[in-house]
C-alpha positions in Angstrom: 21.0 21.7 -61.2 23.4 19.3 -59.7 25.5 22.2 -58.2 22.3 23.6 -56.6 21.7 20.3 -54.9 25.2 20.2 -53.6 25.0 23.7 -52.2 21.6 22.9 -50.8 23.1 19.9 -48.8 26.6 21.3 -48.0 25.5 24.7 -46.8 23.2 23.4 -44.0 25.8 20.9 -43.0 28.4 23.6 -42.7 26.1 25.9 -40.8 25.2 23.1 -38.4 28.9 22.4 -37.8 29.6 26.1 -37.3 26.8 26.4 -34.7 27.8 23.2 -32.9 31.4 24.4 -32.6 30.3 27.9 -31.6 27.9 26.6 -28.9 30.4 24.1 -27.6 33.2 26.7 -27.1 33.4 28.1 -23.6 33.7 31.8 -23.1 37.3 33.1 -22.6 36.7 34.3 -19.1 35.5 30.8 -18.0 38.7 29.2 -19.3 40.8 31.9 -17.7 38.9 31.5 -14.4 39.4 27.7 -14.5 43.1 28.1 -15.2 43.4 30.6 -12.4 41.5 28.2 -10.0 43.7 25.3 -11.0 46.8 27.5 -10.7 45.7 28.7 -7.2 45.0 25.1 -6.0 48.4 23.9 -7.3 50.1 26.8 -5.7 48.3 26.2 -2.3 49.2 22.5 -2.6 52.8 23.3 -3.3 53.0 25.7 -0.4 51.4 23.2 1.9 53.8 20.5 0.8 56.8 22.8 1.3 55.5 23.8 4.8 55.1 20.1 5.7 58.6 19.3 4.5 60.1 22.2 6.4 58.2 21.2 9.5 59.4 17.6 9.2 63.0 18.8 8.6 62.7 20.9 11.8 61.5 18.0 13.8 64.2 15.8 12.5 66.9 18.4 13.3 65.5 18.9 16.8 65.5 15.1 17.4 69.0 14.8 16.1 70.2 17.7 18.3 68.5 16.1 21.4 70.0 12.7 20.6 73.4 14.2 20.0 73.3 16.1 23.3 72.2 13.0 25.1 75.0 11.0 23.5 77.5 13.7 24.6 76.1 13.6 28.1 76.3 9.8 28.3 79.8 9.9 26.9 80.9 12.5 29.4 79.3 10.5 32.3 81.4 7.5 31.2 84.5 9.7 31.1 83.8 11.0 34.6 83.3 7.4 36.0 86.6 6.3 34.4 88.4 9.3 35.7 87.1 8.7 39.2 88.3 5.1 39.0 91.7 6.2 37.7 92.0 8.7 40.6 91.0 5.9 43.1 93.6 3.6 41.7 96.4 6.1 42.0 95.4 7.7 45.3 93.7 4.8 47.1 90.7 7.0 47.8 87.8 8.6 45.9 88.1 12.4 45.2 86.2 14.5 47.7 84.4 16.3 44.8 84.4 16.3 41.1 86.2 19.6 41.1 89.2 17.7 42.5 89.5 15.8 39.2 88.5 18.5 36.8 92.1 19.0 35.6 92.2 15.3 34.6 89.7 15.7 31.7 91.0 16.3 28.3 88.3 18.9 27.6 86.0 21.0 29.6 83.0 19.1 31.1 80.0 20.6 32.8 80.3 18.9 36.2 77.2 20.6 37.6 74.9 18.1 35.9 76.2 15.1 37.9 75.5 13.8 41.4 78.6 12.5 43.1 79.0 10.4 46.3 82.6 10.7 47.5 82.2 7.8 49.9 81.4 5.2 47.2 82.7 7.0 44.1 79.3 6.7 42.4 78.4 9.3 39.9 75.1 9.8 38.0 73.2 12.4 36.1 71.1 14.7 38.2 67.4 14.2 37.8 
């Protein structure tokens, strides 16, 4: 009789636990869909982050290029001014054009970007 009582108590408890677990379990397709949705969101976030980084890198490279170009132009302007002053010191006059002192530069310089006044020896960047 004691065995019957135990079975009578244990069997309903086991059946109850089985049904609770079975009802609580989500269907496989739902879990798969959730994993897919999370994976797609993570993938889209990753792609967006990469695009943002590439865009920022591109902007930084463009800025660096522009600043480097400006520094080169400013440095060349300084070299042109010093060459004009050196020419004036040795010839007691300013060159009639920047072409007249082109040979005095150590490297090629684009002289077309400068405005030059041969009367005063003033040189500046064209606007």
